C-alpha positions in Angstrom: 25.0 -23.4 3.8 25.6 -25.3 0.5 22.1 -27.0 1.0 20.3 -23.7 1.1 18.1 -22.7 -1.9 16.9 -19.2 -2.8 13.9 -20.6 -4.7 12.9 -22.6 -1.6 13.3 -19.5 0.6 11.0 -17.5 -1.7 8.5 -20.4 -1.8 8.5 -20.6 2.0 7.8 -16.9 2.3 4.8 -17.1 0.0 3.5 -20.3 1.6 3.5 -18.8 5.0 1.4 -15.8 3.9 -1.1 -17.9 1.9 -1.5 -20.4 4.7 -2.2 -17.6 7.3 -4.7 -16.0 5.0 -6.4 -19.3 4.3 -6.6 -20.1 8.1 -8.1 -16.7 8.7 -10.7 -17.4 6.0 -11.7 -20.7 7.5 -11.5 -19.9 11.2 -13.6 -16.8 11.3 -17.3 -16.7 10.3 -17.7 -13.0 10.8 -16.7 -11.1 7.5 -15.3 -8.0 9.2 -13.2 -10.1 11.5 -11.8 -12.0 8.4 -10.9 -8.6 6.9 -9.2 -7.4 10.1 -7.1 -10.5 10.3 -6.1 -10.4 6.7 -5.1 -6.8 7.1 -2.9 -7.7 10.1 -1.2 -10.5 8.1 -0.3 -8.2 5.2 1.0 -5.5 7.6 3.1 -8.1 9.3 4.6 -9.2 6.0 5.5 -5.7 4.9 6.8 -4.8 8.4 9.1 -7.8 8.4 10.5 -7.6 4.9 10.5 -4.0 3.8 13.6 -1.9 4.6 13.4 -0.2 8.0 13.1 3.2 6.5 9.5 2.2 5.7 6.8 1.5 8.3 3.4 -0.2 7.7 0.2 0.4 9.7 -3.5 0.9 9.4 -4.2 4.6 9.5 -6.0 7.7 8.4 -4.0 10.4 6.6 -4.2 14.1 7.1 -3.0 17.1 5.1 -1.9 20.6 6.3 -5.3 22.0 5.4 -6.9 19.7 8.0 -8.5 17.3 5.4 -8.6 13.6 6.3 -8.5 10.5 4.1 -10.8 7.5 4.5 -9.5 4.8 6.8 -6.8 2.9 5.0 -6.2 -0.8 5.8 -2.5 -0.8 4.9 -0.3 2.3 4.7 3.3 2.2 3.8 5.0 5.4 4.9 8.4 6.9 5.5 9.5 6.4 9.1 13.0 8.0 8.7 11.8 11.5 7.8 8.2 11.5 9.0 8.2 14.2 11.7 5.1 13.1 13.5 2.4 10.4 13.8 -0.6 11.0 15.9 -2.1 8.1 17.9 -5.4 8.5 19.6 -7.3 5.6 21.2 -5.4 3.1 19.1 -6.0 5.0 15.8 -3.0 6.4 13.9 -2.9 9.5 11.7 0.0 10.2 9.3 0.8 13.4 7.5 0.1 13.1 3.7 3.7 13.9 2.7 5.0 10.8 4.4 2.9 8.3 2.5 4.4 6.0 -0.2 1.6 3.5 -0.8 -1.9 2.6 0.4 -3.8 -0.7 0.1 -7.2 -2.2 0.7 -6.9 -5.7 2.3 -9.8 -8.2 2.1 -10.3 -11.9 1.7 -11.5 -11.9 -1.9 -11.4 -9.5 -4.8 -14.5 -8.6 -6.9 -15.9 -5.6 -8.7 -17.3 -4.1 -5.6 -13.9 -4.3 -3.8 -12.1 -2.7 -6.7 -14.6 0.2 -6.7 -14.2 0.5 -2.9 -10.4 0.4 -3.1 -10.4 3.0 -5.9 -12.4 5.4 -3.7 -10.1 4.8 -0.7 -7.0 5.4 -2.8 -8.5 8.6 -4.3 -9.2 10.0 -0.8 -5.5 9.9 -0.2 -4.2 11.2 -3.5 -6.6 14.2 -3.3 -4.9 15.4 -0.1 -2.7 18.5 -0.3 1.0 17.8 0.1 3.8 20.4 0.8 7.4 20.2 -0.5 10.1 22.5 0.7 13.5 23.3 -0.8 16.2 21.0 0.6 19.3 22.7 2.2 22.7 21.2 1.6 26.3 22.4 2.1 26.5 24.4 -1.2 23.0 25.9 -1.0 19.6 24.4 -1.6 18.0 21.9 -4.0 14.7 22.7 -5.6 11.6 21.3 -3.9 11.2 17.6 -4.7 8.3 17.0 -7.2 5.4 15.3 -5.4 5.8 11.5 -6.0 2.8 9.4 -7.1 1.2 7.6 -4.2 0.9 3.9 -5.0 -2.5 2.3 -4.5 -3.7 -1.3 -4.7 -5.5 -4.3 -3.2 -4.4 -7.3 -1.2 -6.5 -10.5 -1.1 -6.3 -14.3 -0.9 -8.8 -15.2 -3.5 -10.7 -13.9 -6.5 -14.5 -14.3 -7.1 -14.1 -14.3 -10.8 -13.6 -17.3 -13.2 -10.9 -17.3 -14.4 -9.4 -15.8 -11.2 -7.1 -13.3 -13.0 -8.8 -13.1 -16.4 -10.6 -10.4 -18.4 -13.1 -9.5 -15.7 -10.3 -8.5 -13.3 -8.4 -6.7 -16.0 -11.6 -4.8 -17.1 -12.4 -3.8 -13.5 -8.9 -2.4 -13.0 -8.5 -0.7 -16.4 -9.5 2.9 -16.9 -8.2 6.4 -17.3 -5.2 7.3 -15.1 -6.7 9.5 -12.4 -6.7 9.8 -8.6 -8.4 6.4 -8.3 -6.1 4.3 -10.5 -4.8 1.0 -8.9 -1.1 0.4 -9.5 -0.4 -3.0 -8.0 -2.2 -5.8 -6.2 -1.8 -9.3 -5.0 -4.3 -12.2 -5.1 -2.2 -14.5 -3.1 -3.6 -17.8 -4.3 -3.2 -16.9 -8.0 -0.9 -14.0 -8.9 -0.4 -10.2 -9.0 -1.3 -7.3 -11.2 0.6 -4.1 -11.9 0.0 -1.0 -13.9 2.4 -0.5 -16.7 1.9 2.8 -18.5 -1.8 2.9 -19.6 -2.5 -0.8 -19.3 -2.6 -3.5 -16.6 -0.2 -6.4 -16.6 -1.3 -9.6 -14.9 1.1 -12.3 -13.7 0.0 -15.7 -12.7 2.2 -17.2 -10.0 2.2 -19.9 -7.3 4.5 -17.7 -5.3 2.3 -14.6 -5.6 3.0 -13.0 -2.2 6.8 -13.1 -2.8 6.4 -11.8 -6.4 4.2 -8.9 -5.0 6.7 -8.1 -2.2 9.6 -7.9 -4.6 7.6 -5.8 -7.1 6.5 -3.4 -4.4 10.1 -3.0 -3.3 11.1 -2.2 -6.8 8.4 0.4 -7.2 9.3 1.9 -3.8 12.9 2.2 -5.0 11.7 4.2 -8.0 9.8 6.6 -5.8 13.1 7.4 -3.8 12.4 9.7 -0.8 9.3 11.5 0.2 9.3 15.4 -0.1 10.5 17.6 2.7 7.4 18.4 4.7 6.6 22.0 5.6 6.2 21.7 9.4 4.9 25.2 9.8 1.9 24.5 7.5 0.7 22.0 10.2 1.9 24.1 13.2 -0.5 26.9 12.2 -3.4 24.7 13.5 -2.1 25.3 17.0 -3.6 28.8 16.8 -7.1 27.6 16.0 
């Protein structure tokens, strides 16, 4: 055990992800296939290393009004308290209240991807979410305020020069609205995260590991999802 090294463990984690993404980029000529494989690699990373209270899949998201989000490449949701997940012909659908974070996963980041990811994230944040009072031994707690749904991008490379320079920062910057991007990883170069009203960019040769730990920290700050109103969904049984 005395020969073990935490820095080497972190480096190994990042190297594994970067190598898999690079192999996917080189092995597949078909762009949609590259995207699908990249998505699978990121889902595997989050499934392996996030606490088991979280689950990670590709999914659509639905609210109790019957409104659906766009298809989301990577969804991090609460598995402990999520009351139901629909699966039909290999496609999953998750209730809006259960979602912590959503990501668009592709091989490279550019302005078009950021606009596309913003629209995807906004389609989730605009969904209606319920929140019930929480019973406990001495009475009830007030309904939990609806937490911010994290949104971001996951890629291997950047099409800009420099890779994480002003063009990336300008594309991510903007008013804080339904389409704001909170966090992202460009595995070959570094990560970005939203801090207040500005974007902080961190260059790193262990970007996947830096991203994973930052995501964990942000998930900790979100605590637990709100208590879902099951009857709001059950009313659709009468339609």
